[in-house]
N, CA and C atoms of all chains as a GROMACS GRO file, in nm:
protein
  594
    1UNK      N    1   2.267  -0.215   0.524
    1UNK     CA    2   2.213  -0.207   0.644
    1UNK      C    3   2.066  -0.150   0.646
    2UNK      N    4   2.082  -0.030   0.602
    2UNK     CA    5   1.967   0.036   0.588
    2UNK      C    6   1.836  -0.030   0.514
    3UNK      N    7   1.895  -0.087   0.409
    3UNK     CA    8   1.784  -0.112   0.338
    3UNK      C    9   1.732  -0.284   0.384
    4UNK      N   10   1.810  -0.368   0.419
    4UNK     CA   11   1.768  -0.445   0.544
    4UNK      C   12   1.677  -0.404   0.610
    5UNK      N   13   1.686  -0.300   0.715
    5UNK     CA   14   1.601  -0.238   0.812
    5UNK      C   15   1.432  -0.254   0.743
    6UNK      N   16   1.506  -0.175   0.642
    6UNK     CA   17   1.323  -0.151   0.562
    6UNK      C   18   1.270  -0.262   0.507
    7UNK      N   19   1.364  -0.367   0.476
    7UNK     CA   20   1.282  -0.501   0.385
    7UNK      C   21   1.207  -0.569   0.493
    8UNK      N   22   1.290  -0.559   0.633
    8UNK     CA   23   1.224  -0.637   0.755
    8UNK      C   24   1.110  -0.557   0.783
    9UNK      N   25   1.112  -0.460   0.792
    9UNK     CA   26   0.964  -0.372   0.842
    9UNK      C   27   0.843  -0.432   0.718
   10UNK      N   28   0.904  -0.412   0.598
   10UNK     CA   29   0.775  -0.431   0.499
   10UNK      C   30   0.745  -0.573   0.515
   11UNK      N   31   0.872  -0.671   0.553
   11UNK     CA   32   0.797  -0.802   0.550
   11UNK      C   33   0.674  -0.822   0.643
   12UNK      N   34   0.727  -0.745   0.807
   12UNK     CA   35   0.617  -0.748   0.884
   12UNK      C   36   0.474  -0.695   0.845
   13UNK      N   37   0.504  -0.574   0.813
   13UNK     CA   38   0.337  -0.557   0.734
   13UNK      C   39   0.289  -0.627   0.633
   14UNK      N   40   0.363  -0.717   0.556
   14UNK     CA   41   0.318  -0.788   0.467
   14UNK      C   42   0.250  -0.898   0.535
   15UNK      N   43   0.262  -0.978   0.603
   15UNK     CA   44   0.245  -1.047   0.740
   15UNK      C   45   0.143  -0.982   0.784
   16UNK      N   46   0.127  -0.898   0.838
   16UNK     CA   47   0.012  -0.869   0.917
   16UNK      C   48  -0.113  -0.857   0.757
   17UNK      N   49  -0.066  -0.771   0.663
   17UNK     CA   50  -0.222  -0.747   0.615
   17UNK      C   51  -0.245  -0.845   0.520
   18UNK      N   52  -0.114  -0.957   0.486
   18UNK     CA   53  -0.213  -1.110   0.439
   18UNK      C   54  -0.301  -1.194   0.548
   19UNK      N   55  -0.285  -1.162   0.702
   19UNK     CA   56  -0.347  -1.206   0.799
   19UNK      C   57  -0.451  -1.124   0.791
   20UNK      N   58  -0.495  -1.045   0.740
   20UNK     CA   59  -0.635  -0.956   0.725
   20UNK      C   60  -0.693  -1.037   0.592
   21UNK      N   61  -0.637  -1.005   0.514
   21UNK     CA   62  -0.687  -1.080   0.372
   21UNK      C   63  -0.736  -1.201   0.402
   22UNK      N   64  -0.690  -1.294   0.485
   22UNK     CA   65  -0.734  -1.434   0.532
   22UNK      C   66  -0.866  -1.418   0.616
   23UNK      N   67  -0.858  -1.322   0.709
   23UNK     CA   68  -0.936  -1.330   0.794
   23UNK      C   69  -1.065  -1.252   0.769
   24UNK      N   70  -1.052  -1.108   0.665
   24UNK     CA   71  -1.127  -1.046   0.671
   24UNK      C   72  -1.285  -1.091   0.612
   25UNK      N   73  -1.364  -1.035   0.704
   25UNK     CA   74  -1.498  -1.078   0.719
   25UNK      C   75  -1.616  -1.054   0.577
   26UNK      N   76  -1.570  -0.938   0.520
   26UNK     CA   77  -1.652  -0.911   0.382
   26UNK      C   78  -1.550  -0.917   0.256
   27UNK      N   79  -1.570  -0.896   0.160
   27UNK     CA   80  -1.502  -0.951   0.040
   27UNK      C   81  -1.432  -0.817  -0.027
   28UNK      N   82  -1.474  -0.694   0.049
   28UNK     CA   83  -1.383  -0.553   0.013
   28UNK      C   84  -1.284  -0.570   0.129
   29UNK      N   85  -1.307  -0.611   0.274
   29UNK     CA   86  -1.172  -0.668   0.314
   29UNK      C   87  -1.077  -0.689   0.263
   30UNK      N   88  -1.052  -0.841   0.184
   30UNK     CA   89  -1.016  -0.867   0.137
   30UNK      C   90  -0.955  -0.792   0.009
   31UNK      N   91  -1.049  -0.747  -0.040
   31UNK     CA   92  -0.980  -0.637  -0.164
   31UNK      C   93  -0.921  -0.563  -0.129
   32UNK      N   94  -0.965  -0.482  -0.020
   32UNK     CA   95  -0.836  -0.388   0.053
   32UNK      C   96  -0.720  -0.459   0.042
   33UNK      N   97  -0.698  -0.601   0.100
   33UNK     CA   98  -0.601  -0.618   0.187
   33UNK      C   99  -0.527  -0.679   0.071
   34UNK      N  100  -0.586  -0.699  -0.039
   34UNK     CA  101  -0.487  -0.770  -0.176
   34UNK      C  102  -0.444  -0.628  -0.251
   35UNK      N  103  -0.522  -0.531  -0.236
   35UNK     CA  104  -0.450  -0.396  -0.298
   35UNK      C  105  -0.314  -0.333  -0.173
   36UNK      N  106  -0.361  -0.370  -0.073
   36UNK     CA  107  -0.210  -0.303  -0.002
   36UNK      C  108  -0.135  -0.410   0.005
   37UNK      N  109  -0.147  -0.569  -0.030
   37UNK     CA  110  -0.027  -0.661  -0.032
   37UNK      C  111   0.077  -0.584  -0.188
   38UNK      N  112  -0.025  -0.551  -0.280
   38UNK     CA  113   0.049  -0.503  -0.395
   38UNK      C  114   0.141  -0.428  -0.388
   39UNK      N  115   0.100  -0.324  -0.305
   39UNK     CA  116   0.147  -0.223  -0.265
   39UNK      C  117   0.307  -0.218  -0.206
   40UNK      N  118   0.297  -0.311  -0.090
   40UNK     CA  119   0.362  -0.372  -0.020
   40UNK      C  120   0.480  -0.452  -0.094
   41UNK      N  121   0.436  -0.503  -0.214
   41UNK     CA  122   0.499  -0.571  -0.269
   41UNK      C  123   0.601  -0.496  -0.393
   42UNK      N  124   0.553  -0.365  -0.436
   42UNK     CA  125   0.610  -0.300  -0.468
   42UNK      C  126   0.762  -0.230  -0.407
   43UNK      N  127   0.695  -0.186  -0.313
   43UNK     CA  128   0.794  -0.135  -0.191
   43UNK      C  129   0.889  -0.242  -0.176
   44UNK      N  130   0.880  -0.370  -0.159
   44UNK     CA  131   0.953  -0.481  -0.131
   44UNK      C  132   1.031  -0.513  -0.234
   45UNK      N  133   0.975  -0.486  -0.329
   45UNK     CA  134   1.094  -0.515  -0.494
   45UNK      C  135   1.187  -0.401  -0.497
   46UNK      N  136   1.148  -0.265  -0.505
   46UNK     CA  137   1.241  -0.124  -0.495
   46UNK      C  138   1.336  -0.184  -0.358
   47UNK      N  139   1.318  -0.195  -0.239
   47UNK     CA  140   1.378  -0.211  -0.159
   47UNK      C  141   1.477  -0.327  -0.181
   48UNK      N  142   1.435  -0.416  -0.244
   48UNK     CA  143   1.537  -0.539  -0.262
   48UNK      C  144   1.629  -0.499  -0.327
   49UNK      N  145   1.593  -0.425  -0.470
   49UNK     CA  146   1.680  -0.399  -0.608
   49UNK      C  147   1.778  -0.292  -0.533
   50UNK      N  148   1.780  -0.224  -0.424
   50UNK     CA  149   1.868  -0.140  -0.370
   50UNK      C  150   1.983  -0.232  -0.288
   51UNK      N  151   1.932  -0.378  -0.225
   51UNK     CA  152   1.987  -0.418  -0.129
   51UNK      C  153   2.091  -0.507  -0.218
   52UNK      N  154   2.014  -0.546  -0.304
   52UNK     CA  155   2.085  -0.658  -0.380
   52UNK      C  156   2.202  -0.590  -0.509
   53UNK      N  157   2.153  -0.442  -0.488
   53UNK     CA  158   2.259  -0.379  -0.579
   53UNK      C  159   2.212  -0.363  -0.763
   54UNK      N  160   2.091  -0.419  -0.766
   54UNK     CA  161   2.064  -0.449  -0.880
   54UNK      C  162   1.929  -0.350  -0.896
   55UNK      N  163   1.926  -0.228  -0.970
   55UNK     CA  164   1.804  -0.161  -0.920
   55UNK      C  165   1.723  -0.181  -1.088
   56UNK      N  166   1.782  -0.279  -1.149
   56UNK     CA  167   1.671  -0.315  -1.250
   56UNK      C  168   1.539  -0.375  -1.201
   57UNK      N  169   1.521  -0.393  -1.049
   57UNK     CA  170   1.401  -0.440  -1.030
   57UNK      C  171   1.306  -0.314  -0.996
   58UNK      N  172   1.318  -0.244  -1.056
   58UNK     CA  173   1.269  -0.078  -1.023
   58UNK      C  174   1.150  -0.097  -1.174
   59UNK      N  175   1.215  -0.182  -1.270
   59UNK     CA  176   1.080  -0.187  -1.378
   59UNK      C  177   1.007  -0.305  -1.294
   60UNK      N  178   1.013  -0.362  -1.271
   60UNK     CA  179   0.937  -0.479  -1.218
   60UNK      C  180   0.837  -0.412  -1.117
   61UNK      N  181   0.878  -0.310  -1.085
   61UNK     CA  182   0.811  -0.265  -0.972
   61UNK      C  183   0.708  -0.171  -1.027
   62UNK      N  184   0.730  -0.092  -1.123
   62UNK     CA  185   0.646  -0.002  -1.208
   62UNK      C  186   0.555  -0.077  -1.273
   63UNK      N  187   0.611  -0.226  -1.312
   63UNK     CA  188   0.503  -0.292  -1.390
   63UNK      C  189   0.405  -0.321  -1.303
   64UNK      N  190   0.414  -0.398  -1.186
   64UNK     CA  191   0.381  -0.437  -1.047
   64UNK      C  192   0.241  -0.363  -1.017
   65UNK      N  193   0.317  -0.216  -0.986
   65UNK     CA  194   0.186  -0.123  -0.953
   65UNK      C  195   0.107  -0.071  -1.074
   66UNK      N  196   0.119  -0.081  -1.142
   66UNK     CA  197   0.007  -0.076  -1.280
   66UNK      C  198  -0.061  -0.207  -1.284
   67UNK      N  199  -0.033  -0.321  -1.251
   67UNK     CA  200  -0.100  -0.433  -1.281
   67UNK      C  201  -0.163  -0.459  -1.165
   68UNK      N  202  -0.145  -0.373  -1.035
   68UNK     CA  203  -0.198  -0.355  -0.875
   68UNK      C  204  -0.359  -0.331  -0.954
   69UNK      N  205  -0.315  -0.155  -1.036
   69UNK     CA  206  -0.446  -0.148  -0.968
   69UNK      C  207  -0.551  -0.183  -1.116
   70UNK      N  208  -0.517  -0.273  -1.227
   70UNK     CA  209  -0.595  -0.319  -1.306
   70UNK      C  210  -0.702  -0.388  -1.264
   71UNK      N  211  -0.596  -0.499  -1.146
   71UNK     CA  212  -0.653  -0.588  -1.076
   71UNK      C  213  -0.719  -0.575  -0.994
   72UNK      N  214  -0.733  -0.482  -0.945
   72UNK     CA  215  -0.824  -0.415  -0.830
   72UNK      C  216  -0.948  -0.362  -0.885
   73UNK      N  217  -0.926  -0.303  -0.994
   73UNK     CA  218  -1.053  -0.185  -1.061
   73UNK      C  219  -1.116  -0.344  -1.129
   74UNK      N  220  -1.082  -0.454  -1.185
   74UNK     CA  221  -1.163  -0.555  -1.201
   74UNK      C  222  -1.230  -0.663  -1.138
   75UNK      N  223  -1.155  -0.663  -1.050
   75UNK     CA  224  -1.229  -0.742  -0.945
   75UNK      C  225  -1.332  -0.655  -0.882
   76UNK      N  226  -1.303  -0.548  -0.837
   76UNK     CA  227  -1.424  -0.443  -0.788
   76UNK      C  228  -1.534  -0.443  -0.874
   77UNK      N  229  -1.506  -0.408  -1.011
   77UNK     CA  230  -1.646  -0.423  -1.079
   77UNK      C  231  -1.714  -0.494  -1.102
   78UNK      N  232  -1.624  -0.673  -1.082
   78UNK     CA  233  -1.712  -0.772  -1.100
   78UNK      C  234  -1.765  -0.760  -0.974
   79UNK      N  235  -1.756  -0.805  -0.858
   79UNK     CA  236  -1.828  -0.798  -0.745
   79UNK      C  237  -1.931  -0.680  -0.742
   80UNK      N  238  -1.912  -0.579  -0.790
   80UNK     CA  239  -1.999  -0.446  -0.819
   80UNK      C  240  -2.116  -0.482  -0.843
   81UNK      N  241  -2.084  -0.544  -1.051
   81UNK     CA  242  -2.223  -0.565  -1.079
   81UNK      C  243  -2.247  -0.708  -1.141
   82UNK      N  244  -2.188  -0.764  -1.097
   82UNK     CA  245  -2.174  -0.930  -1.102
   82UNK      C  246  -2.147  -0.975  -1.255
   83UNK      N  247  -2.062  -0.904  -1.305
   83UNK     CA  248  -2.014  -0.928  -1.451
   83UNK      C  249  -1.949  -0.820  -1.505
   84UNK      N  250  -1.859  -0.853  -1.591
   84UNK     CA  251  -1.750  -0.748  -1.591
   84UNK      C  252  -1.757  -0.665  -1.761
   85UNK      N  253  -1.891  -0.735  -1.794
   85UNK     CA  254  -1.927  -0.686  -1.944
   85UNK      C  255  -2.013  -0.591  -1.922
   86UNK      N  256  -2.078  -0.537  -1.790
   86UNK     CA  257  -2.173  -0.438  -1.816
   86UNK      C  258  -2.106  -0.302  -1.823
   87UNK      N  259  -2.155  -0.180  -1.878
   87UNK     CA  260  -2.128  -0.050  -1.934
   87UNK      C  261  -2.083   0.022  -1.786
   88UNK      N  262  -2.103  -0.031  -1.670
   88UNK     CA  263  -2.116   0.090  -1.601
   88UNK      C  264  -2.246   0.173  -1.486
   89UNK      N  265  -2.163   0.242  -1.413
   89UNK     CA  266  -2.305   0.333  -1.369
   89UNK      C  267  -2.349   0.384  -1.460
   90UNK      N  268  -2.304   0.434  -1.558
   90UNK     CA  269  -2.334   0.573  -1.628
   90UNK      C  270  -2.350   0.704  -1.567
   91UNK      N  271  -2.385   0.825  -1.596
   91UNK     CA  272  -2.395   0.927  -1.498
   91UNK      C  273  -2.465   1.028  -1.579
   92UNK      N  274   2.935   1.484   0.304
   92UNK     CA  275   2.841   1.447   0.259
   92UNK      C  276   2.759   1.329   0.235
   93UNK      N  277   2.844   1.250   0.201
   93UNK     CA  278   2.784   1.120   0.214
   93UNK      C  279   2.723   1.044   0.299
   94UNK      N  280   2.812   1.066   0.443
   94UNK     CA  281   2.791   1.041   0.570
   94UNK      C  282   2.601   1.120   0.597
   95UNK      N  283   2.611   1.232   0.544
   95UNK     CA  284   2.492   1.337   0.586
   95UNK      C  285   2.355   1.215   0.514
   96UNK      N  286   2.418   1.214   0.385
   96UNK     CA  287   2.275   1.161   0.269
   96UNK      C  288   2.280   1.022   0.363
   97UNK      N  289   2.338   0.914   0.436
   97UNK     CA  290   2.366   0.832   0.480
   97UNK      C  291   2.262   0.802   0.614
   98UNK      N  292   2.294   0.930   0.685
   98UNK     CA  293   2.219   0.931   0.802
   98UNK      C  294   2.051   0.988   0.743
   99UNK      N  295   2.012   1.112   0.653
   99UNK     CA  296   1.890   1.099   0.639
   99UNK      C  297   1.826   0.994   0.553
  100UNK      N  298   1.890   0.932   0.461
  100UNK     CA  299   1.824   0.770   0.426
  100UNK      C  300   1.818   0.678   0.550
  101UNK      N  301   1.855   0.692   0.637
  101UNK     CA  302   1.843   0.619   0.753
  101UNK      C  303   1.706   0.642   0.809
  102UNK      N  304   1.711   0.746   0.838
  102UNK     CA  305   1.622   0.830   0.908
  102UNK      C  306   1.475   0.805   0.828
  103UNK      N  307   1.472   0.878   0.714
  103UNK     CA  308   1.392   0.818   0.604
  103UNK      C  309   1.294   0.656   0.592
  104UNK      N  310   1.446   0.564   0.589
  104UNK     CA  311   1.371   0.441   0.588
  104UNK      C  312   1.316   0.378   0.685
  105UNK      N  313   1.383   0.428   0.817
  105UNK     CA  314   1.336   0.364   0.924
  105UNK      C  315   1.157   0.435   0.986
  106UNK      N  316   1.177   0.569   0.970
  106UNK     CA  317   1.029   0.616   0.941
  106UNK      C  318   0.924   0.558   0.862
  107UNK      N  319   0.955   0.549   0.739
  107UNK     CA  320   0.874   0.465   0.684
  107UNK      C  321   0.841   0.362   0.683
  108UNK      N  322   0.927   0.246   0.718
  108UNK     CA  323   0.903   0.105   0.795
  108UNK      C  324   0.825   0.165   0.915
  109UNK      N  325   0.825   0.230   0.993
  109UNK     CA  326   0.724   0.236   1.103
  109UNK      C  327   0.621   0.257   1.122
  110UNK      N  328   0.577   0.345   0.956
  110UNK     CA  329   0.453   0.374   0.911
  110UNK      C  330   0.379   0.280   0.873
  111UNK      N  331   0.463   0.188   0.814
  111UNK     CA  332   0.401   0.091   0.706
  111UNK      C  333   0.374  -0.038   0.817
  112UNK      N  334   0.445  -0.060   0.957
  112UNK     CA  335   0.377  -0.162   1.039
  112UNK      C  336   0.259  -0.067   1.096
  113UNK      N  337   0.272   0.048   1.120
  113UNK     CA  338   0.179   0.098   1.185
  113UNK      C  339   0.021   0.076   1.128
  114UNK      N  340   0.031   0.121   0.973
  114UNK     CA  341  -0.054   0.103   0.917
  114UNK      C  342  -0.124  -0.091   0.915
  115UNK      N  343  -0.056  -0.146   0.893
  115UNK     CA  344  -0.052  -0.277   0.880
  115UNK      C  345  -0.134  -0.356   1.005
  116UNK      N  346  -0.085  -0.302   1.146
  116UNK     CA  347  -0.155  -0.324   1.251
  116UNK      C  348  -0.282  -0.262   1.274
  117UNK      N  349  -0.301  -0.142   1.195
  117UNK     CA  350  -0.453  -0.068   1.192
  117UNK      C  351  -0.485  -0.153   1.106
  118UNK      N  352  -0.486  -0.233   1.012
  118UNK     CA  353  -0.563  -0.310   0.906
  118UNK      C  354  -0.622  -0.438   1.011
  119UNK      N  355  -0.493  -0.478   1.066
  119UNK     CA  356  -0.555  -0.551   1.107
  119UNK      C  357  -0.645  -0.573   1.230
  120UNK      N  358  -0.644  -0.424   1.321
  120UNK     CA  359  -0.692  -0.444   1.469
  120UNK      C  360  -0.789  -0.375   1.428
  121UNK      N  361  -0.849  -0.257   1.340
  121UNK     CA  362  -0.953  -0.164   1.329
  121UNK      C  363  -1.133  -0.296   1.356
  122UNK      N  364  -1.194  -0.211   1.385
  122UNK     CA  365  -1.298  -0.254   1.430
  122UNK      C  366  -1.433  -0.305   1.281
  123UNK      N  367  -1.356  -0.187   1.163
  123UNK     CA  368  -1.493  -0.187   1.056
  123UNK      C  369  -1.444  -0.168   0.953
  124UNK      N  370  -1.491  -0.180   0.837
  124UNK     CA  371  -1.380  -0.190   0.698
  124UNK      C  372  -1.322  -0.036   0.691
  125UNK      N  373  -1.459   0.054   0.680
  125UNK     CA  374  -1.443   0.194   0.652
  125UNK      C  375  -1.299   0.227   0.767
  126UNK      N  376  -1.270   0.190   0.840
  126UNK     CA  377  -1.179   0.231   0.960
  126UNK      C  378  -1.029   0.174   0.911
  127UNK      N  379  -1.042   0.074   0.845
  127UNK     CA  380  -0.964  -0.035   0.832
  127UNK      C  381  -0.876   0.046   0.674
  128UNK      N  382  -0.980   0.118   0.593
  128UNK     CA  383  -0.918   0.149   0.457
  128UNK      C  384  -0.866   0.298   0.509
  129UNK      N  385  -0.885   0.368   0.628
  129UNK     CA  386  -0.843   0.467   0.639
  129UNK      C  387  -0.671   0.431   0.715
  130UNK      N  388  -0.677   0.340   0.799
  130UNK     CA  389  -0.544   0.314   0.800
  130UNK      C  390  -0.462   0.267   0.704
  131UNK      N  391  -0.529   0.171   0.608
  131UNK     CA  392  -0.438   0.115   0.493
  131UNK      C  393  -0.412   0.270   0.393
  132UNK      N  394  -0.438   0.384   0.351
  132UNK     CA  395  -0.424   0.460   0.336
  132UNK      C  396  -0.289   0.595   0.409
  133UNK      N  397  -0.286   0.529   0.544
  133UNK     CA  398  -0.124   0.547   0.611
  133UNK      C  399  -0.005   0.512   0.547
  134UNK      N  400  -0.051   0.377   0.556
  134UNK     CA  401   0.042   0.299   0.483
  134UNK      C  402   0.058   0.319   0.315
  135UNK      N  403  -0.051   0.351   0.252
  135UNK     CA  404   0.030   0.342   0.102
  135UNK      C  405   0.062   0.499   0.063
  136UNK      N  406   0.042   0.577   0.158
  136UNK     CA  407   0.078   0.738   0.129
  136UNK      C  408   0.229   0.774   0.205
  137UNK      N  409   0.214   0.731   0.349
  137UNK     CA  410   0.308   0.781   0.434
  137UNK      C  411   0.448   0.685   0.429
  138UNK      N  412   0.386   0.568   0.452
  138UNK     CA  413   0.493   0.483   0.431
  138UNK      C  414   0.575   0.430   0.344
  139UNK      N  415   0.532   0.444   0.209
  139UNK     CA  416   0.532   0.410   0.087
  139UNK      C  417   0.620   0.520   0.052
  140UNK      N  418   0.571   0.673   0.053
  140UNK     CA  419   0.604   0.812   0.022
  140UNK      C  420   0.788   0.798   0.101
  141UNK      N  421   0.758   0.781   0.231
  141UNK     CA  422   0.912   0.807   0.301
  141UNK      C  423   0.980   0.730   0.254
  142UNK      N  424   0.960   0.588   0.234
  142UNK     CA  425   1.030   0.472   0.181
  142UNK      C  426   1.100   0.530   0.068
  143UNK      N  427   1.065   0.562  -0.042
  143UNK     CA  428   1.066   0.615  -0.169
  143UNK      C  429   1.168   0.718  -0.158
  144UNK      N  430   1.138   0.816  -0.053
  144UNK     CA  431   1.228   0.963  -0.038
  144UNK      C  432   1.372   0.908   0.016
  145UNK      N  433   1.363   0.796   0.108
  145UNK     CA  434   1.506   0.703   0.147
  145UNK      C  435   1.531   0.633   0.021
  146UNK      N  436   1.505   0.592  -0.048
  146UNK     CA  437   1.597   0.481  -0.140
  146UNK      C  438   1.638   0.634  -0.273
  147UNK      N  439   1.545   0.712  -0.296
  147UNK     CA  440   1.575   0.796  -0.381
  147UNK      C  441   1.740   0.929  -0.362
  148UNK      N  442   1.741   0.947  -0.187
  148UNK     CA  443   1.867   1.002  -0.159
  148UNK      C  444   1.994   0.872  -0.183
  149UNK      N  445   1.991   0.775  -0.189
  149UNK     CA  446   2.062   0.676  -0.206
  149UNK      C  447   2.105   0.623  -0.370
  150UNK      N  448   2.036   0.688  -0.420
  150UNK     CA  449   1.989   0.650  -0.584
  150UNK      C  450   2.163   0.759  -0.643
  151UNK      N  451   2.267   0.670  -0.721
  151UNK     CA  452   2.361   0.760  -0.783
  151UNK      C  453   2.318   0.754  -0.920
  152UNK      N  454   2.251   0.674  -0.956
  152UNK     CA  455   2.227   0.669  -1.154
  152UNK      C  456   2.128   0.781  -1.156
  153UNK      N  457   2.120   0.864  -1.271
  153UNK     CA  458   2.000   0.966  -1.291
  153UNK      C  459   1.858   0.888  -1.315
  154UNK      N  460   1.918   0.768  -1.390
  154UNK     CA  461   1.770   0.674  -1.461
  154UNK      C  462   1.704   0.632  -1.306
  155UNK      N  463   1.782   0.562  -1.235
  155UNK     CA  464   1.728   0.451  -1.090
  155UNK      C  465   1.631   0.599  -1.033
  156UNK      N  466   1.661   0.744  -1.018
  156UNK     CA  467   1.632   0.838  -0.964
  156UNK      C  468   1.502   0.861  -1.027
  157UNK      N  469   1.488   0.882  -1.122
  157UNK     CA  470   1.352   0.909  -1.274
  157UNK      C  471   1.241   0.789  -1.216
  158UNK      N  472   1.311   0.637  -1.242
  158UNK     CA  473   1.228   0.570  -1.184
  158UNK      C  474   1.164   0.534  -1.011
  159UNK      N  475   1.244   0.593  -0.944
  159UNK     CA  476   1.195   0.585  -0.838
  159UNK      C  477   1.068   0.726  -0.792
  160UNK      N  478   1.076   0.807  -0.872
  160UNK     CA  479   0.967   0.950  -0.893
  160UNK      C  480   0.911   0.879  -0.995
  161UNK      N  481   0.869   0.805  -1.090
  161UNK     CA  482   0.773   0.800  -1.120
  161UNK      C  483   0.696   0.653  -1.062
  162UNK      N  484   0.775   0.583  -1.002
  162UNK     CA  485   0.679   0.486  -0.879
  162UNK      C  486   0.654   0.587  -0.791
  163UNK      N  487   0.656   0.657  -0.734
  163UNK     CA  488   0.585   0.761  -0.629
  163UNK      C  489   0.513   0.801  -0.676
  164UNK      N  490   0.496   0.871  -0.825
  164UNK     CA  491   0.389   0.922  -0.910
  164UNK      C  492   0.269   0.836  -0.872
  165UNK      N  493   0.332   0.717  -0.956
  165UNK     CA  494   0.202   0.641  -0.929
  165UNK      C  495   0.130   0.544  -0.810
  166UNK      N  496   0.210   0.530  -0.730
  166UNK     CA  497   0.153   0.566  -0.618
  166UNK      C  498   0.055   0.626  -0.549
  167UNK      N  499   0.115   0.784  -0.563
  167UNK     CA  500   0.039   0.840  -0.499
  167UNK      C  501  -0.072   0.928  -0.595
  168UNK      N  502  -0.096   0.861  -0.730
  168UNK     CA  503  -0.214   0.872  -0.782
  168UNK      C  504  -0.313   0.752  -0.782
  169UNK      N  505  -0.237   0.635  -0.807
  169UNK     CA  506  -0.316   0.534  -0.800
  169UNK      C  507  -0.369   0.464  -0.676
  170UNK      N  508  -0.314   0.458  -0.555
  170UNK     CA  509  -0.353   0.432  -0.434
  170UNK      C  510  -0.468   0.492  -0.410
  171UNK      N  511  -0.483   0.622  -0.418
  171UNK     CA  512  -0.612   0.675  -0.345
  171UNK      C  513  -0.693   0.647  -0.407
  172UNK      N  514  -0.690   0.661  -0.594
  172UNK     CA  515  -0.820   0.572  -0.637
  172UNK      C  516  -0.844   0.494  -0.658
  173UNK      N  517  -0.788   0.366  -0.614
  173UNK     CA  518  -0.791   0.220  -0.565
  173UNK      C  519  -0.916   0.221  -0.447
  174UNK      N  520  -0.855   0.308  -0.350
  174UNK     CA  521  -0.902   0.344  -0.210
  174UNK      C  522  -1.009   0.374  -0.213
  175UNK      N  523  -1.052   0.493  -0.262
  175UNK     CA  524  -1.182   0.558  -0.319
  175UNK      C  525  -1.276   0.479  -0.401
  176UNK      N  526  -1.243   0.378  -0.506
  176UNK     CA  527  -1.316   0.326  -0.547
  176UNK      C  528  -1.382   0.175  -0.450
  177UNK      N  529  -1.290   0.157  -0.392
  177UNK     CA  530  -1.339   0.050  -0.282
  177UNK      C  531  -1.432   0.097  -0.208
  178UNK      N  532  -1.411   0.218  -0.100
  178UNK     CA  533  -1.498   0.237  -0.023
  178UNK      C  534  -1.620   0.307  -0.078
  179UNK      N  535  -1.628   0.343  -0.220
  179UNK     CA  536  -1.739   0.368  -0.254
  179UNK      C  537  -1.823   0.261  -0.330
  180UNK      N  538  -1.770   0.110  -0.350
  180UNK     CA  539  -1.827   0.040  -0.406
  180UNK      C  540  -1.871  -0.029  -0.274
  181UNK      N  541  -1.832  -0.043  -0.168
  181UNK     CA  542  -1.849  -0.115  -0.042
  181UNK      C  543  -1.970  -0.021   0.030
  182UNK      N  544  -1.968   0.123  -0.048
  182UNK     CA  545  -2.138   0.204   0.039
  182UNK      C  546  -2.229   0.160  -0.069
  183UNK      N  547  -2.195   0.156  -0.181
  183UNK     CA  548  -2.329   0.122  -0.288
  183UNK      C  549  -2.373  -0.022  -0.288
  184UNK      N  550  -2.288  -0.072  -0.219
  184UNK     CA  551  -2.340  -0.242  -0.213
  184UNK      C  552  -2.416  -0.224  -0.075
  185UNK      N  553  -2.400  -0.148   0.004
  185UNK     CA  554  -2.468  -0.148   0.146
  185UNK      C  555  -2.411  -0.189   0.236
  186UNK      N  556  -2.277  -0.223   0.259
  186UNK     CA  557  -2.204  -0.199   0.361
  186UNK      C  558  -2.195  -0.119   0.505
  187UNK      N  559  -2.275  -0.137   0.560
  187UNK     CA  560  -2.344  -0.026   0.650
  187UNK      C  561  -2.192   0.002   0.768
  188UNK      N  562  -2.160   0.133   0.757
  188UNK     CA  563  -2.030   0.192   0.829
  188UNK      C  564  -2.083   0.190   1.005
  189UNK      N  565  -1.998   0.163   1.062
  189UNK     CA  566  -2.007   0.119   1.240
  189UNK      C  567  -2.033   0.272   1.288
  190UNK      N  568  -2.169   0.289   1.372
  190UNK     CA  569  -2.177   0.428   1.421
  190UNK      C  570  -2.231   0.431   1.564
  191UNK      N  571  -2.299   0.512   1.580
  191UNK     CA  572  -2.360   0.524   1.685
  191UNK      C  573  -2.255   0.537   1.838
  192UNK      N  574  -2.320   0.488   1.956
  192UNK     CA  575  -2.208   0.507   2.059
  192UNK      C  576  -2.151   0.361   2.095
  193UNK      N  577  -2.043   0.474   2.121
  193UNK     CA  578  -1.913   0.340   2.130
  193UNK      C  579  -1.955   0.305   2.259
  194UNK      N  580  -1.903   0.135   2.265
  194UNK     CA  581  -1.916   0.056   2.359
  194UNK      C  582  -1.809   0.094   2.484
  195UNK      N  583  -1.889   0.062   2.582
  195UNK     CA  584  -1.772   0.115   2.706
  195UNK      C  585  -1.653   0.032   2.717
  196UNK      N  586  -1.632  -0.091   2.661
  196UNK     CA  587  -1.557  -0.140   2.675
  196UNK      C  588  -1.503  -0.269   2.577
  197UNK      N  589  -1.377  -0.212   2.506
  197UNK     CA  590  -1.378  -0.285   2.400
  197UNK      C  591  -1.227  -0.382   2.391
  198UNK      N  592  -1.306  -0.513   2.371
  198UNK     CA  593  -1.164  -0.610   2.390
  198UNK      C  594  -1.042  -0.574   2.334
   0.00000   0.00000   0.00000
């Protein structure tokens, strides 16, 4: 029951964040919303794993979190430099 | 003991869900990209952390608990990094923060 409550709250938050991703005026708003969507999907995977009594879902959640960071960084680099092959800012 | 754990887990899960919804409402309602980043960080740290703690109290298998701790550490380090990179990219790209006098009436 407690897992169902947490999953419902996560679904409501997911709907609101997806609305921001659709409405976001700048590309950074959409990127932030996509990143948050990834975090919420990770949490939802973990909660659903407990809800259905199958904690193997946690492995999927770990993979999802790692992919989320890589995807955000790649899209961010593309929008900052216009190319994925540039070496970066330098320092 | 089990009842105490269940009660603590209830409190943590409901608080985490509350902060998740509050952060999402903030992301929808805040006026500016940078303020939206602020409310998204509430969701990323407090909401996710409390829900993970609540799940951790219900884990009876030690391997499940270890996986939950790994997810928590991952979120703890990764989401501030991504948020920092996003805000820095927006600032370098020239997205101006909303500054100046507050409008007297906001809808």
